[in-house]
C-alpha positions in Angstrom: 0.8 70.5 225.2 3.8 70.7 226.9 4.3 74.1 226.2 1.2 75.2 227.5 2.1 73.4 230.9 4.9 75.1 231.2 3.1 78.3 230.9 0.7 77.7 233.5 2.5 75.0 235.9 2.7 75.7 239.9 -1.0 77.0 239.9 -2.6 73.5 240.9 -3.6 72.7 237.5 -4.0 70.3 235.1 -4.0 70.1 231.4 -6.1 67.6 229.1 -6.9 66.4 225.5 -9.9 64.8 224.5 -10.8 63.2 221.5 -14.3 64.6 220.0 -16.6 62.0 221.8 -15.1 63.8 225.0 -12.6 61.0 226.1 -9.6 62.0 228.0 -6.3 60.9 225.8 -3.9 63.2 227.6 -3.1 64.7 231.0 -0.2 66.5 232.0 -0.3 68.6 235.9 0.9 69.7 238.6 1.5 66.9 240.9 0.0 68.4 244.2 -3.3 68.5 241.9 -3.1 65.6 239.8 -4.7 64.3 243.5 -7.6 66.2 243.5 -7.9 65.3 239.7 -8.4 62.0 240.1 -10.9 62.2 242.7 -13.6 63.8 240.4 -12.6 61.1 237.6 -10.1 63.8 235.7 -8.0 61.0 234.2 -7.1 59.1 230.8 -10.1 56.9 229.6 -12.8 58.7 231.5 -15.4 60.3 228.9 -16.5 63.9 230.0 -18.9 64.7 227.6 -22.0 66.8 227.9 -24.8 63.7 228.4 -22.7 62.1 230.8 -21.3 64.9 232.9 -24.3 68.0 232.7 -22.4 71.5 232.3 -19.0 71.2 231.9 -16.0 72.5 230.2 -14.9 69.6 227.7 -18.4 68.5 227.5 -19.9 71.9 227.0 -17.1 72.9 224.5 -18.2 69.7 222.1 -22.1 70.9 222.1 -21.3 74.6 221.6 -18.4 74.3 219.4 -16.6 77.0 220.7 -14.3 78.1 223.5 -16.4 78.3 227.5 -15.3 78.4 230.9 -17.2 76.9 233.4 -16.3 78.1 237.0 -17.0 76.1 240.6 -20.3 76.1 241.0 -21.6 76.7 237.0 -20.7 72.1 237.1 -23.6 70.8 236.7 -22.3 68.2 239.5 -21.8 69.1 242.8 -18.6 67.2 243.0 -16.6 69.4 240.0 -17.4 72.7 242.0 -13.6 72.4 243.3 -12.7 73.1 239.8 -12.5 76.0 237.2 -11.9 74.9 233.5 -11.2 76.9 230.1 -11.8 74.6 227.3 -11.3 75.0 224.0 -12.9 72.9 221.2 -10.1 71.4 218.3 -11.0 71.6 214.5 -9.4 69.6 211.7 -8.5 70.9 208.2 -12.2 69.5 207.2 -14.2 72.0 209.9 -15.0 69.2 212.0 -14.9 69.0 216.0 -12.0 66.7 216.6 -11.2 67.1 220.3 -10.9 69.9 223.2 -8.0 71.3 224.2 -8.8 72.0 228.3 -7.5 73.2 231.5 -8.8 72.4 235.1 -7.7 73.8 238.1 -8.1 74.9 241.6 -10.8 78.0 241.3 -8.7 80.3 244.0 -5.7 79.5 242.0 -6.6 80.4 238.5 -4.7 82.6 236.4 -6.8 84.9 234.7 -4.7 84.6 231.7 -5.6 80.4 231.1 -8.3 81.2 228.1 -5.7 82.7 226.1 -3.3 80.6 226.5 -5.7 77.8 225.9 -6.8 79.3 223.1 -3.1 80.3 221.3 -2.1 76.4 222.0 -5.7 75.2 220.1 -4.7 77.6 217.1 -0.8 75.9 217.4 -2.3 72.7 217.3 -5.1 73.0 214.6 -2.4 74.8 212.3 -0.2 71.8 212.5 -2.8 69.5 212.4 -3.6 71.4 208.6 -0.5 70.9 207.2 0.1 67.4 208.3 -3.6 67.1 206.4 -2.6 68.7 203.6 0.1 67.6 201.1 0.3 68.4 197.5 -1.0 71.3 197.8 -1.2 75.4 197.5 -2.1 76.9 200.8 -3.0 80.8 201.3 -1.8 82.6 204.4 -4.4 84.9 205.3 -5.2 88.0 207.3 -7.2 91.0 206.9 -4.4 92.7 208.5 -0.6 91.7 206.4 1.5 91.8 209.7 -0.6 89.3 210.9 0.1 86.6 208.5 2.8 84.2 209.6 1.0 84.7 213.3 -1.2 82.1 214.8 -4.1 84.6 213.9 -3.8 83.9 210.4 -6.3 81.5 208.5 -5.3 79.0 205.9 -6.8 78.1 202.9 -5.4 75.5 201.1 -5.9 73.9 197.1 -4.6 71.1 195.0 -2.2 71.6 192.7 -4.9 71.3 190.3 -6.8 74.2 191.6 -9.5 72.6 193.4 -10.6 73.9 197.1 -9.3 71.3 199.8 -9.4 72.5 203.0 -9.9 75.8 205.3 -8.9 76.5 209.2 -11.2 78.4 211.4 -9.1 81.9 211.6 -9.9 81.7 207.5 -13.5 81.1 207.5 -13.8 84.0 209.7 -12.1 86.6 207.8 -13.8 85.4 204.7 -17.3 85.5 206.2 -17.8 81.6 204.4 -18.6 78.1 205.9 -17.3 75.0 204.9 -19.9 74.0 203.1 -19.7 77.4 200.9 -16.4 76.9 200.0 -17.0 73.2 198.7 -17.0 72.9 194.9 -14.9 76.3 194.5 -11.6 76.2 192.9 -8.6 79.3 193.0 -10.0 80.4 189.7 -13.8 80.6 190.9 -13.2 82.0 194.8 -10.1 84.4 194.1 -9.6 85.0 190.7 -6.6 83.6 190.4 -4.7 80.7 188.3 -1.9 78.3 189.2 0.7 79.6 187.8 -0.3 83.3 189.0 0.5 82.0 192.8 3.6 80.2 192.0 5.1 83.1 190.1 4.3 85.3 194.0 5.5 82.2 195.6 8.9 82.3 193.6 9.4 85.5 194.1 12.7 86.5 196.0 11.2 88.8 198.4 7.5 88.4 198.0 5.2 90.9 199.6 2.0 89.8 200.7 -0.5 89.5 197.9 -3.8 91.6 197.5 -7.0 88.9 197.2 -10.2 89.9 196.6 -13.1 86.6 197.0 -16.2 86.5 195.2 -18.4 87.7 198.5 -16.4 91.3 197.9 -13.9 90.2 200.9 -10.3 91.8 200.5 -7.4 90.0 202.1 -3.9 89.9 202.1 -1.9 86.7 201.3 1.5 84.8 201.4 1.8 81.5 199.3 3.5 77.9 200.2 3.4 75.0 198.2 3.8 72.2 199.9 4.5 68.2 198.3 4.7 65.1 199.8 7.3 63.0 199.4 9.3 59.6 200.7 10.5 61.6 204.1 7.0 63.0 204.5 5.1 66.2 203.7 7.6 69.1 202.8 7.7 72.8 201.6 9.6 73.1 198.2 10.1 75.5 195.4 8.3 73.4 192.6 8.9 74.7 188.9 5.9 76.3 187.5 5.9 73.4 184.7 6.0 71.1 187.2 2.6 72.5 188.9 1.1 72.5 185.6 2.1 68.9 184.8 0.7 67.4 188.4 -2.8 69.2 188.0 -2.9 67.6 184.4 -2.2 63.9 186.0 -4.4 64.1 189.4 -7.4 65.7 186.4 -6.6 61.9 184.7 -5.9 59.6 186.9 -7.0 59.1 190.8 -3.7 57.8 192.0 -1.7 60.7 193.7 1.7 61.6 191.7 4.3 61.6 194.0 7.1 63.8 193.6 11.2 63.3 193.8 12.6 62.7 197.8 14.4 66.1 197.0 14.9 68.2 200.2 14.4 71.7 200.6 18.8 72.3 200.5 18.7 70.5 197.9 16.8 71.9 195.8 19.2 75.0 196.3 22.1 72.9 194.8 23.0 73.9 191.2 26.1 72.8 190.9 28.8 75.3 192.4 31.2 73.4 194.8 30.7 76.4 197.7 27.4 76.2 197.4 27.2 71.9 197.2 29.6 72.3 200.5 27.4 74.5 202.3 24.2 72.4 202.0 26.6 69.2 203.0 27.8 71.0 206.6 23.9 72.0 206.8 22.5 68.4 206.2 25.2 67.1 209.4 23.8 69.5 211.7 20.0 69.6 210.4 17.6 68.9 213.4 20.4 69.4 216.1 19.1 73.0 217.2 22.3 74.6 216.6 22.2 78.3 216.2 23.3 78.7 212.5 25.2 82.7 211.4 24.9 83.1 207.7 27.0 85.1 205.9 26.6 86.9 202.6 26.8 89.8 200.8 23.6 91.4 200.5 20.8 89.5 197.8 23.0 86.0 197.8 20.2 84.4 199.1 20.1 84.1 202.7 16.8 84.1 204.0 15.9 81.4 201.4 18.9 79.3 202.8 17.2 79.7 205.5 13.8 78.9 204.7 15.5 75.4 203.3 16.9 74.9 207.2 13.7 75.2 208.0 11.8 72.6 205.8 14.5 70.2 205.9 14.2 70.1 210.3 12.0 68.1 212.1 10.3 71.3 212.9 9.2 72.0 209.5 4.9 71.9 210.8 5.9 74.9 213.1 6.2 78.7 211.8 9.2 80.0 210.5 9.2 83.4 211.8 11.5 86.1 209.9 12.8 89.2 211.6 14.7 91.9 209.6 16.6 93.5 212.0 17.5 96.3 210.0 14.3 97.2 208.8 12.3 97.7 212.0 13.0 101.7 213.4 15.4 101.0 216.7 12.5 102.5 219.2 9.7 99.0 217.9 12.4 96.7 217.8 12.3 95.8 221.3 8.3 95.3 221.4 8.7 93.8 218.0 10.7 90.9 218.3 9.7 90.2 222.7 5.9 91.2 222.6 4.5 93.5 224.7 1.5 93.6 227.1 -1.5 95.7 227.0 -1.2 99.5 227.8 3.1 98.8 228.2 3.8 101.9 225.9 1.8 105.1 224.7 0.4 103.4 220.9 0.3 99.9 222.2 -3.0 97.9 220.6 -5.4 97.0 223.0 -4.8 93.1 223.8 -0.7 93.3 223.6 1.4 91.3 221.1 2.8 88.2 221.2 6.2 89.4 219.8 8.5 87.7 216.9 9.7 85.1 219.4 6.5 83.8 221.1 5.0 83.6 217.1 7.9 81.5 215.9 7.7 79.4 219.1 8.1 75.2 218.4 9.6 76.0 214.5 12.3 78.5 213.6 13.1 82.4 214.5 14.8 83.8 211.4 16.7 87.1 212.4 18.3 88.7 209.3 21.0 91.3 209.1 21.7 90.5 213.2 24.9 92.9 212.6 22.2 96.0 212.6 20.1 94.9 216.3 20.8 98.0 218.1 24.1 96.8 220.9 21.1 97.6 224.4 18.7 94.6 222.4 21.8 92.4 221.9 22.3 91.9 225.5 18.0 90.7 226.4 19.0 88.7 222.8 21.6 86.4 224.6 19.8 86.2 227.8 16.6 84.9 225.8 19.1 82.3 223.8 20.6 81.6 227.4 17.7 80.9 229.3 15.3 80.2 226.6 12.7 82.8 228.5 11.0 85.4 227.1 9.4 88.2 229.3 7.0 90.8 226.9 7.1 94.6 227.9 5.0 95.5 230.8 5.1 92.1 232.3 6.4 90.8 235.3 5.7 86.8 233.6 8.4 84.8 231.9 7.0 83.0 229.4 9.0 79.7 228.1 10.4 79.5 224.3 11.5 77.1 222.3 12.8 78.1 218.9 15.8 77.0 216.3 17.6 80.4 215.6 18.6 80.8 211.9 20.6 84.4 211.7 22.5 86.3 208.9 24.1 89.4 208.3 26.8 91.1 205.2 28.5 92.8 207.9 31.7 91.4 209.5 31.2 90.8 213.0 34.3 90.3 214.1 35.3 93.9 213.0 31.9 94.9 214.5 33.1 93.4 218.0 36.9 95.3 217.9 35.2 98.5 217.6 32.3 97.8 220.0 29.2 97.7 218.3 28.4 94.0 218.6 28.6 91.7 221.3 31.4 88.9 221.7 29.2 87.1 224.0 26.4 87.2 221.4 28.3 86.9 218.3 29.9 83.2 220.4 26.2 82.2 221.3 24.9 82.6 217.6 28.0 81.1 215.9 27.0 77.4 216.4 27.4 76.5 212.6 28.7 79.7 210.2 28.2 79.2 207.0 29.3 81.8 204.0 27.4 82.2 201.1 29.5 83.0 197.4 28.2 85.7 195.8 27.4 85.4 192.6 30.1 87.1 190.2 32.0 83.8 192.3 30.0 81.2 191.1 30.6 78.7 188.9 26.7 77.6 188.1 25.8 80.9 186.9 24.1 78.9 183.8 22.4 76.5 185.4 20.6 79.4 188.2 19.6 81.5 185.6 18.2 78.1 183.5 16.3 77.9 186.6 14.7 81.3 186.8 14.2 81.3 182.4 12.0 78.5 183.3 10.2 78.9 186.8 9.6 83.2 186.8 6.9 83.5 184.2 4.0 81.4 184.7 5.7 78.2 182.7 6.9 79.7 179.5 10.8 78.4 179.0 12.6 81.6 177.9 16.1 81.0 176.4 18.8 84.1 176.1 20.8 85.2 173.1 24.6 84.1 173.0 25.9 87.4 173.1 23.2 87.9 176.4 24.7 85.1 177.9 28.3 86.5 177.3 27.2 89.8 178.7 25.3 87.9 181.8 28.4 85.8 182.6 30.8 88.6 182.6 29.2 90.8 184.6 29.9 92.0 188.8 26.0 91.9 190.0 26.8 93.6 193.0 22.9 92.8 194.0 23.7 89.3 193.1 20.6 86.8 192.5 18.1 89.5 193.6 19.4 91.5 190.8 19.2 88.8 188.6 16.4 87.7 189.4 14.6 91.5 188.6 16.4 91.8 185.2 15.0 88.1 184.3 11.8 89.2 185.1 12.4 92.4 183.1 13.7 90.9 180.1 10.7 88.3 180.0 8.4 90.8 180.0 10.2 93.0 177.1 10.4 89.2 175.3 8.8 89.7 172.1 9.3 86.1 171.8 10.6 83.0 173.9 14.4 84.7 173.3 15.9 87.3 175.4 17.5 90.2 173.1 20.1 92.7 174.4 17.2 95.3 173.7 14.8 93.4 176.3 17.5 93.7 179.0 16.8 96.9 181.3 18.3 100.3 180.3 20.0 100.9 183.5 21.4 97.6 183.4 22.9 98.6 179.9 24.1 101.6 180.9 26.1 100.4 184.4 27.7 97.5 181.6 28.6 100.6 179.4 30.0 102.3 182.4 32.0 99.7 183.4 33.6 99.0 180.4 34.5 102.8 179.5 38.5 102.4 178.4 39.1 106.0 180.5 38.9 103.5 183.6 41.6 100.8 183.2 44.4 101.8 182.1 46.0 101.1 179.0 48.5 97.8 178.9 51.5 100.2 177.2 51.2 102.3 180.8 52.6 98.5 182.1 55.0 98.0 179.7 58.0 99.5 178.4 57.5 102.9 175.9 60.0 102.0 173.5 59.2 98.6 172.7 56.8 98.0 169.4 53.3 96.8 169.1 54.3 93.1 168.0 56.5 93.2 171.7 54.0 94.8 173.9 51.3 92.2 172.8 53.6 89.8 173.4 54.7 91.1 177.2 51.1 92.1 178.0 49.9 88.4 177.4 52.9 87.0 179.3 52.1 89.5 181.7 48.0 88.6 181.4 48.9 84.5 182.1 51.8 85.5 184.5 49.2 87.1 187.0 46.8 84.7 185.9 48.5 81.5 187.1 49.9 83.4 190.5 46.1 83.8 191.0 45.6 80.5 190.9 42.9 80.9 187.2 41.0 83.8 189.2 40.3 86.4 186.4 38.7 88.3 188.9 41.4 88.3 191.3 43.8 89.1 188.3 41.8 91.7 186.9 42.2 93.8 190.7 46.0 93.0 190.7 46.5 94.5 186.8 44.2 97.3 187.2 42.2 96.5 184.4 38.7 95.3 184.0 37.8 91.2 183.6 36.6 92.0 180.5 39.8 93.4 178.9 41.5 90.1 180.3 38.6 87.2 178.9 39.3 89.3 175.2 42.5 89.0 175.7 42.6 85.1 176.5 40.2 84.7 173.7 42.5 86.3 171.1 45.7 84.4 172.1 43.0 81.1 171.8 42.9 77.8 173.5 46.7 77.7 175.2 45.9 80.8 176.9 42.3 79.9 177.8 44.0 76.1 179.6 45.6 78.8 182.1 41.9 78.9 183.8 41.1 75.0 183.5 42.9 74.4 187.2 41.0 73.1 190.4 41.5 76.7 191.4 40.1 78.3 188.1 38.3 81.4 188.3 35.0 80.9 190.1 32.6 82.3 187.4 31.6 80.3 184.5 33.4 80.9 181.0 
């Protein structure tokens, strides 16, 4: 309501919220209009049902169950002819009218776009009520146009963890062409032909694309999936394991008492034992809820968007939208309109009703700007102004709209180098860099096996896989240039190829094995004797090589990757040499500064 009021203030208006009987529960308005409002009984506790006051915005919206505008002498009572009213009914998750959001004002100074703003605000309220009323559920975010998923226009359709239909919002009813009574008794399988594990597989995707779903009545829509569980701290979106979903579904089918989830935060779910990741999570928890901009630095594929989602899920804004924008994937000619929105007719090819823009879509929630280093320099100044003034002016509009978002940005680029080259604004950098966190690449993480084991359990409909010992050794010594994203795709492919529940070398993708062979070609690593005296015999060479490797390892704090770079050899060569030397040599890796890759 406050956001709606900010957008129409100074126009002699009042914003009202009523219950299902038309009783005014909350009011916020311009001081110069409140006196007029009191004269016509637009005040707390007064009932504005159509039965008591005839045609009026609030009462008629309750009767019609649809948005209505009542202007001046359209009101039944003459005393109300001094009002223009735009009223929109609010529906709860079961489809029942639960109240009305209304704006009343002076007919001579009533903004033309008031009804559109009331509609948008009503949708935002309904979506937040929907989320709060449906813990422990799977929600499909639906629309016939995939670009509108994640906006106020998206439909939401919820099922229990047992797959039974729970709730639907107005937009989903419209998209599906169904009524709440027609949905009653349906399951995920009977309505959409989908299973809980299949949806969970989609949810756990590193970068899930919208899913194409087909309803039993022939309607085809795009969907994204979210999974919500109740914790001791309230409802929370978080990644579950597929077998956990199945266990909870079975438990619910056999007992009337709900199964309580473990009180683990979204950030906590990302902690699989790596000290650097744990340090990042600890730092983020201290900043939780303070609305300080966060900048995530990390190589491509390290999980920057997953971390941003976890930050949102743990924040007080978790019931609000999480809107992600990849600044590198949007053409430079479109990114301005995509971010800031535009009015109808703002440019050739603009949609007839304009576009809200990603920043306004994130209002009340979190805006995630991925690959911020790829944002054109000309737009950086405009983004800086939005962050400083907390207002957005859509293209083609003269109206500045207040916006309230938490900001998370991410990049794989070195922004300081870009500042030095003049390709990134230093003032924007310091505005974004309220808290900077760095995600380590997979090759430097000490929790590789824990990450792998989580994928082996959660990526194939709940079936548990394991890897053969020789496969594990290979995976642990690989460089992983694509980081976790590359590992996720490799595991999925290997699971499909595996004959049983153990992944063998032959199950790994051909391009991966070819890359491994290419990286291990002897021609690419100088023979050890190139570094040693030519006149030495083989025993002396082995001794000198071993001594040199141990010395370089020690000088690099036990970091095998750093030692390999210093010697100009592969890490595998050092590992093989250490294995041949036995336990005494591997003790060089056990110091607190040992190599961050698990051995």
